[in-house]
ROMI-802538 format. One record per residue (C-alpha): residue number from 1; residue in one letter; y, z, x. Coordinates in Angstrom, 2 decimals. Layout:
! residues N
+-----+------+---------+---------+---------+
: pos : code :       y :       z :       x :
+-----+------+---------+---------+---------+
: NUM :    a :       Y :       Z :       X :
...
+-----+------+---------+---------+---------+
! end
This chain:
! residues 272
+-----+------+---------+---------+---------+
: pos : code :       y :       z :       x :
+-----+------+---------+---------+---------+
:   1 :    m :   11.95 :  124.17 : -198.81 :
:   2 :    v :   10.09 :  122.89 : -202.00 :
:   3 :    n :    7.52 :  120.51 : -201.74 :
:   4 :    s :    8.96 :  117.10 : -203.40 :
:   5 :    r :    5.31 :  117.04 : -205.47 :
:   6 :    e :    6.01 :  120.70 : -206.42 :
:   7 :    a :    9.70 :  120.09 : -207.18 :
:   8 :    s :   10.70 :  119.53 : -211.09 :
:   9 :    p :   12.41 :  115.87 : -211.49 :
:  10 :    e :   15.77 :  117.63 : -211.87 :
:  11 :    q :   15.24 :  119.25 : -208.06 :
:  12 :    r :   13.84 :  115.60 : -207.13 :
:  13 :    n :   16.81 :  114.26 : -208.16 :
:  14 :    a :   19.53 :  116.61 : -206.56 :
:  15 :    n :   17.71 :  116.38 : -203.53 :
:  16 :    a :   17.34 :  112.31 : -203.62 :
:  17 :    a :   21.50 :  112.22 : -204.48 :
:  18 :    g :   21.97 :  114.67 : -201.54 :
:  19 :    e :   19.85 :  112.06 : -199.37 :
:  20 :    i :   21.99 :  109.31 : -200.58 :
:  21 :    c :   25.24 :  111.04 : -199.92 :
:  22 :    r :   24.21 :  111.71 : -196.38 :
:  23 :    i :   23.03 :  108.34 : -195.71 :
:  24 :    g :   26.57 :  107.14 : -197.06 :
:  25 :    i :   28.82 :  108.97 : -195.05 :
:  26 :    k :   31.08 :  106.55 : -193.47 :
:  27 :    p :   33.63 :  108.72 : -190.76 :
:  28 :    p :   37.33 :  107.57 : -191.01 :
:  29 :    v :   39.22 :  106.07 : -187.67 :
:  30 :    f :   40.53 :  108.82 : -185.36 :
:  31 :    s :   44.26 :  109.07 : -185.74 :
:  32 :    k :   45.99 :  109.99 : -182.52 :
:  33 :    r :   49.30 :  110.64 : -184.43 :
:  34 :    d :   47.10 :  112.64 : -187.42 :
:  35 :    p :   44.15 :  114.34 : -186.09 :
:  36 :    d :   44.14 :  116.69 : -188.64 :
:  37 :    l :   43.95 :  113.89 : -191.41 :
:  38 :    y :   40.96 :  112.50 : -189.60 :
:  39 :    f :   39.12 :  116.42 : -190.24 :
:  40 :    i :   39.87 :  116.80 : -193.51 :
:  41 :    q :   38.35 :  113.67 : -194.67 :
:  42 :    m :   35.33 :  114.44 : -192.11 :
:  43 :    d :   35.13 :  117.88 : -193.96 :
:  44 :    s :   35.31 :  116.60 : -197.29 :
:  45 :    q :   32.49 :  113.90 : -196.74 :
:  46 :    f :   30.38 :  116.87 : -195.47 :
:  47 :    r :   30.89 :  119.06 : -198.35 :
:  48 :    n :   30.06 :  116.34 : -200.78 :
:  49 :    a :   26.96 :  115.81 : -198.44 :
:  50 :    n :   25.89 :  119.27 : -198.89 :
:  51 :    i :   26.00 :  118.89 : -195.14 :
:  52 :    t :   26.57 :  122.68 : -193.41 :
:  53 :    r :   24.59 :  122.39 : -190.11 :
:  54 :    d :   26.49 :  122.44 : -186.87 :
:  55 :    q :   24.78 :  120.11 : -185.31 :
:  56 :    t :   24.97 :  117.29 : -187.60 :
:  57 :    k :   28.76 :  117.30 : -188.14 :
:  58 :    y :   29.06 :  117.74 : -184.37 :
:  59 :    d :   26.54 :  114.46 : -184.21 :
:  60 :    y :   28.97 :  112.44 : -186.84 :
:  61 :    v :   32.04 :  113.75 : -185.17 :
:  62 :    v :   31.04 :  112.29 : -181.56 :
:  63 :    g :   29.32 :  109.64 : -182.98 :
:  64 :    s :   32.53 :  107.98 : -184.92 :
:  65 :    l :   35.12 :  108.49 : -181.75 :
:  66 :    d :   35.85 :  105.59 : -179.38 :
:  67 :    s :   35.54 :  105.89 : -175.31 :
:  68 :    a :   38.96 :  106.83 : -175.30 :
:  69 :    i :   39.28 :  109.68 : -177.40 :
:  70 :    l :   35.66 :  110.79 : -176.20 :
:  71 :    a :   37.09 :  110.94 : -172.71 :
:  72 :    n :   39.03 :  114.06 : -174.12 :
:  73 :    i :   36.19 :  116.34 : -174.86 :
:  74 :    a :   33.82 :  114.40 : -172.26 :
:  75 :    d :   33.63 :  118.39 : -170.70 :
:  76 :    i :   32.34 :  119.48 : -174.25 :
:  77 :    v :   29.78 :  116.57 : -174.71 :
:  78 :    r :   28.12 :  116.88 : -171.46 :
:  79 :    a :   27.46 :  120.54 : -171.82 :
:  80 :    p :   27.91 :  121.59 : -175.37 :
:  81 :    p :   28.97 :  125.20 : -176.67 :
:  82 :    a :   25.19 :  126.57 : -178.09 :
:  83 :    t :   27.23 :  127.70 : -181.28 :
:  84 :    d :   30.12 :  125.96 : -183.38 :
:  85 :    k :   29.90 :  122.67 : -181.37 :
:  86 :    y :   31.85 :  120.58 : -184.74 :
:  87 :    q :   34.46 :  123.37 : -184.81 :
:  88 :    t :   35.05 :  123.26 : -180.54 :
:  89 :    i :   35.67 :  119.67 : -180.86 :
:  90 :    k :   37.74 :  119.94 : -183.54 :
:  91 :    t :   40.32 :  122.64 : -182.06 :
:  92 :    r :   40.32 :  120.76 : -178.95 :
:  93 :    l :   41.32 :  117.25 : -180.73 :
:  94 :    i :   43.77 :  119.03 : -183.02 :
:  95 :    n :   45.51 :  120.58 : -180.15 :
:  96 :    d :   45.56 :  117.59 : -177.68 :
:  97 :    f :   46.56 :  115.14 : -180.24 :
:  98 :    t :   49.10 :  117.31 : -182.41 :
:  99 :    d :   52.73 :  116.17 : -181.75 :
: 100 :    s :   55.27 :  119.23 : -180.82 :
: 101 :    e :   57.91 :  120.16 : -183.31 :
: 102 :    n :   60.38 :  118.31 : -181.09 :
: 103 :    k :   58.05 :  114.98 : -180.90 :
: 104 :    k :   57.77 :  114.97 : -184.79 :
: 105 :    l :   61.90 :  115.59 : -185.31 :
: 106 :    h :   61.74 :  112.21 : -182.70 :
: 107 :    r :   59.39 :  110.43 : -185.08 :
: 108 :    l :   61.73 :  111.43 : -188.21 :
: 109 :    i :   64.91 :  110.39 : -186.72 :
: 110 :    q :   64.32 :  107.32 : -184.64 :
: 111 :    e :   60.84 :  105.84 : -186.65 :
: 112 :    c :   61.00 :  106.77 : -190.24 :
: 113 :    e :   62.76 :  103.76 : -192.18 :
: 114 :    l :   61.97 :  102.73 : -195.87 :
: 115 :    g :   60.87 :   99.69 : -195.23 :
: 116 :    d :   58.31 :   98.70 : -198.39 :
: 117 :    s :   57.76 :  102.15 : -199.28 :
: 118 :    k :   59.33 :  103.96 : -202.20 :
: 119 :    p :   62.09 :  106.47 : -201.57 :
: 120 :    t :   59.54 :  109.45 : -202.48 :
: 121 :    q :   56.87 :  108.26 : -199.97 :
: 122 :    l :   59.77 :  108.15 : -197.41 :
: 123 :    l :   60.74 :  111.81 : -198.47 :
: 124 :    r :   57.35 :  113.04 : -198.26 :
: 125 :    k :   56.79 :  111.73 : -194.61 :
: 126 :    m :   60.16 :  113.15 : -193.54 :
: 127 :    r :   59.01 :  116.53 : -194.96 :
: 128 :    d :   55.48 :  116.04 : -193.40 :
: 129 :    l :   57.30 :  115.42 : -189.85 :
: 130 :    s :   60.20 :  117.93 : -190.36 :
: 131 :    g :   57.37 :  120.94 : -190.98 :
: 132 :    t :   59.34 :  124.29 : -191.27 :
: 133 :    s :   62.38 :  123.13 : -188.37 :
: 134 :    l :   64.38 :  121.54 : -191.56 :
: 135 :    n :   66.05 :  122.69 : -194.77 :
: 136 :    d :   65.98 :  120.11 : -197.69 :
: 137 :    d :   69.80 :  119.61 : -197.29 :
: 138 :    a :   69.04 :  118.29 : -193.51 :
: 139 :    i :   66.44 :  116.32 : -194.65 :
: 140 :    k :   68.22 :  114.71 : -197.26 :
: 141 :    a :   70.82 :  113.79 : -195.02 :
: 142 :    f :   68.59 :  111.98 : -193.03 :
: 143 :    w :   66.59 :  110.38 : -196.08 :
: 144 :    l :   70.14 :  108.97 : -197.69 :
: 145 :    q :   71.06 :  107.28 : -194.52 :
: 146 :    r :   67.58 :  105.11 : -194.94 :
: 147 :    l :   68.50 :  103.96 : -198.69 :
: 148 :    p :   70.44 :  100.83 : -199.67 :
: 149 :    d :   74.16 :  101.57 : -200.02 :
: 150 :    s :   74.32 :  101.06 : -203.68 :
: 151 :    v :   71.46 :  103.25 : -204.09 :
: 152 :    r :   72.65 :  105.98 : -201.70 :
: 153 :    a :   76.47 :  105.65 : -203.47 :
: 154 :    v :   74.75 :  106.66 : -206.40 :
: 155 :    v :   72.14 :  109.51 : -205.65 :
: 156 :    s :   74.25 :  111.30 : -203.22 :
: 157 :    i :   76.20 :  112.67 : -205.93 :
: 158 :    a :   73.56 :  112.81 : -208.53 :
: 159 :    e :   72.60 :  116.34 : -209.83 :
: 160 :    g :   69.36 :  117.82 : -209.53 :
: 161 :    d :   66.73 :  118.93 : -206.29 :
: 162 :    l :   65.79 :  116.59 : -203.61 :
: 163 :    n :   62.73 :  115.51 : -205.73 :
: 164 :    t :   64.53 :  114.60 : -208.45 :
: 165 :    c :   66.92 :  112.26 : -206.15 :
: 166 :    a :   63.90 :  110.61 : -204.93 :
: 167 :    k :   62.43 :  110.08 : -208.38 :
: 168 :    q :   65.90 :  108.23 : -209.65 :
: 169 :    a :   66.19 :  106.60 : -206.25 :
: 170 :    d :   62.81 :  104.95 : -207.18 :
: 171 :    k :   63.84 :  104.19 : -210.51 :
: 172 :    m :   67.06 :  102.21 : -208.85 :
: 173 :    m :   64.72 :  100.11 : -206.29 :
: 174 :    e :   62.53 :   99.08 : -208.87 :
: 175 :    m :   65.28 :   97.60 : -210.91 :
: 176 :    g :   67.18 :   96.41 : -208.58 :
: 177 :    n :   64.26 :   94.92 : -206.07 :
: 178 :    y :   66.29 :   96.14 : -203.05 :
: 179 :    s :   63.50 :   95.86 : -200.70 :
: 180 :    s :   63.95 :   91.73 : -201.21 :
: 181 :    i :   67.43 :   91.96 : -200.49 :
: 182 :    s :   67.14 :   93.76 : -197.47 :
: 183 :    a :   64.66 :   91.37 : -196.25 :
: 184 :    v :   67.05 :   88.30 : -197.06 :
: 185 :    n :   69.73 :   90.17 : -195.39 :
: 186 :    a :   68.02 :   90.62 : -192.51 :
: 187 :    q :   67.05 :   87.32 : -192.19 :
: 188 :    q :   70.73 :   86.13 : -192.52 :
: 189 :    s :   71.43 :   88.60 : -189.83 :
: 190 :    h :   69.26 :   87.35 : -187.19 :
: 191 :    q :   70.44 :   83.58 : -188.09 :
: 192 :    k :   73.84 :   84.55 : -187.82 :
: 193 :    l :   72.63 :   86.32 : -184.41 :
: 194 :    d :   70.81 :   83.19 : -183.47 :
: 195 :    n :   73.82 :   81.00 : -184.59 :
: 196 :    l :   76.30 :   83.03 : -182.44 :
: 197 :    q :   74.14 :   82.79 : -179.10 :
: 198 :    s :   73.92 :   79.17 : -179.79 :
: 199 :    l :   77.57 :   78.82 : -179.59 :
: 200 :    k :   77.78 :   80.85 : -176.72 :
: 201 :    q :   75.62 :   78.78 : -174.56 :
: 202 :    s :   77.38 :   75.59 : -175.85 :
: 203 :    i :   80.86 :   76.93 : -174.57 :
: 204 :    d :   79.27 :   78.21 : -171.29 :
: 205 :    a :   77.75 :   74.64 : -170.72 :
: 206 :    l :   81.13 :   73.29 : -171.80 :
: 207 :    q :   82.91 :   75.62 : -169.19 :
: 208 :    k :   80.51 :   74.43 : -166.71 :
: 209 :    e :   81.49 :   70.76 : -167.39 :
: 210 :    i :   85.32 :   71.45 : -167.30 :
: 211 :    s :   84.66 :   73.49 : -163.64 :
: 212 :    e :   82.51 :   70.37 : -162.39 :
: 213 :    i :   85.16 :   68.17 : -163.54 :
: 214 :    k :   88.03 :   69.74 : -161.71 :
: 215 :    k :   85.82 :   69.81 : -158.61 :
: 216 :    t :   85.34 :   66.43 : -158.28 :
: 217 :    d :   89.06 :   65.97 : -159.25 :
: 218 :    r :   89.85 :   68.20 : -156.22 :
: 219 :    t :   87.65 :   66.71 : -154.03 :
: 220 :    s :   88.51 :   62.80 : -154.88 :
: 221 :    r :   92.37 :   64.13 : -154.73 :
: 222 :    g :   91.91 :   65.29 : -151.08 :
: 223 :    r :   90.46 :   62.35 : -150.22 :
: 224 :    s :   93.22 :   60.19 : -151.56 :
: 225 :    r :   95.64 :   62.13 : -149.50 :
: 226 :    t :   93.25 :   61.20 : -146.34 :
: 227 :    p :   94.49 :   57.61 : -145.74 :
: 228 :    a :   98.06 :   58.56 : -145.95 :
: 229 :    n :   98.12 :   61.43 : -143.29 :
: 230 :    e :   96.07 :   58.68 : -141.27 :
: 231 :    n :   98.81 :   55.74 : -141.52 :
: 232 :    k :  101.43 :   58.09 : -140.92 :
: 233 :    q :   99.69 :   59.46 : -137.85 :
: 234 :    l :   99.10 :   55.53 : -136.74 :
: 235 :    e :  102.62 :   54.62 : -137.24 :
: 236 :    r :  103.98 :   57.65 : -134.97 :
: 237 :    k :  101.41 :   56.35 : -132.42 :
: 238 :    r :  102.81 :   52.59 : -132.33 :
: 239 :    s :  106.26 :   53.83 : -132.20 :
: 240 :    q :  105.04 :   55.93 : -129.53 :
: 241 :    s :  103.64 :   53.04 : -127.44 :
: 242 :    q :  106.12 :   50.81 : -128.55 :
: 243 :    s :  108.45 :   52.89 : -126.66 :
: 244 :    n :  106.67 :   53.34 : -123.67 :
: 245 :    k :  106.52 :   49.78 : -123.66 :
: 246 :    f :  110.11 :   49.01 : -124.37 :
: 247 :    p :  111.88 :   52.08 : -123.30 :
: 248 :    y :  115.20 :   50.37 : -124.51 :
: 249 :    c :  116.59 :   50.17 : -127.50 :
: 250 :    y :  117.62 :   46.66 : -129.17 :
: 251 :    y :  121.25 :   46.96 : -128.12 :
: 252 :    h :  120.86 :   47.71 : -124.57 :
: 253 :    h :  117.74 :   45.63 : -124.10 :
: 254 :    r :  119.93 :   42.42 : -125.52 :
: 255 :    y :  123.69 :   43.52 : -123.96 :
: 256 :    g :  122.44 :   45.76 : -121.18 :
: 257 :    k :  125.68 :   47.58 : -120.19 :
: 258 :    a :  127.63 :   45.30 : -122.59 :
: 259 :    a :  126.00 :   47.29 : -125.30 :
: 260 :    k :  128.37 :   48.90 : -128.02 :
: 261 :    k :  125.88 :   50.73 : -129.84 :
: 262 :    c :  122.41 :   52.38 : -128.83 :
: 263 :    a :  119.81 :   53.18 : -130.89 :
: 264 :    q :  117.23 :   56.23 : -130.04 :
: 265 :    p :  115.20 :   56.37 : -128.48 :
: 266 :    c :  116.56 :   54.85 : -125.82 :
: 267 :    a :  116.35 :   55.14 : -122.30 :
: 268 :    f :  119.43 :   53.38 : -120.88 :
: 269 :    k :  121.50 :   54.77 : -118.46 :
: 270 :    a :  125.01 :   53.80 : -117.27 :
: 271 :    e :  123.64 :   53.22 : -113.93 :
: 272 :    n :  121.01 :   51.20 : -114.85 :
+-----+------+---------+---------+---------+
! end
């Protein structure tokens, strides 16, 4: 190593620049979905800062990881290997968090939406997730489904490869401002859904009130019939009691054997 006093001004400036770069390294946030991108960024910063020592790279990575991610390499951190420390944790984290091909395809089908992105950006994301599992024809089918109807109608019959179609879709989106239209349509759909739910609640409440009214009406009718039934029973009991008190009918009670008529009930017999 050259002494700073003996080094030329150019060498001192280069060493100073290297020290500034070394101090200025800012590790990115580790992404579970894309662990390889984290190490691509770290390797880029190591090259710019002229960091080549394995221990230094290892220390930067370990110092930048949160406790949840660090738990996946706890065995390595507690007993690091004598050599290739950085490559060891790099391989472990990439293998642990990189999605399988099936999981990437699931994300492509279920999670990839246009949103505020450009069609070209969406296409790149789909290609990255598909890897070598899907060809351009299959990717194009999924990609077209995410575009607005008017854009899809034009792009689906356009000539050229998929990249050309994506650029054409970008131009159409910029001219038509379809992202704002999609947002408005989505808001209107939510409002319609809320209105339908409110209407359904009102109908349910009305049906409940009608049911309560019918129930109350049946109860009142049942109560109104009860006195009439009781009156009939009282009349029958009264007639029975009267028949017990006066066993003869009016005619036999007054005229006796000379009665020419008889009204039932009557207990008069000829021998009486």
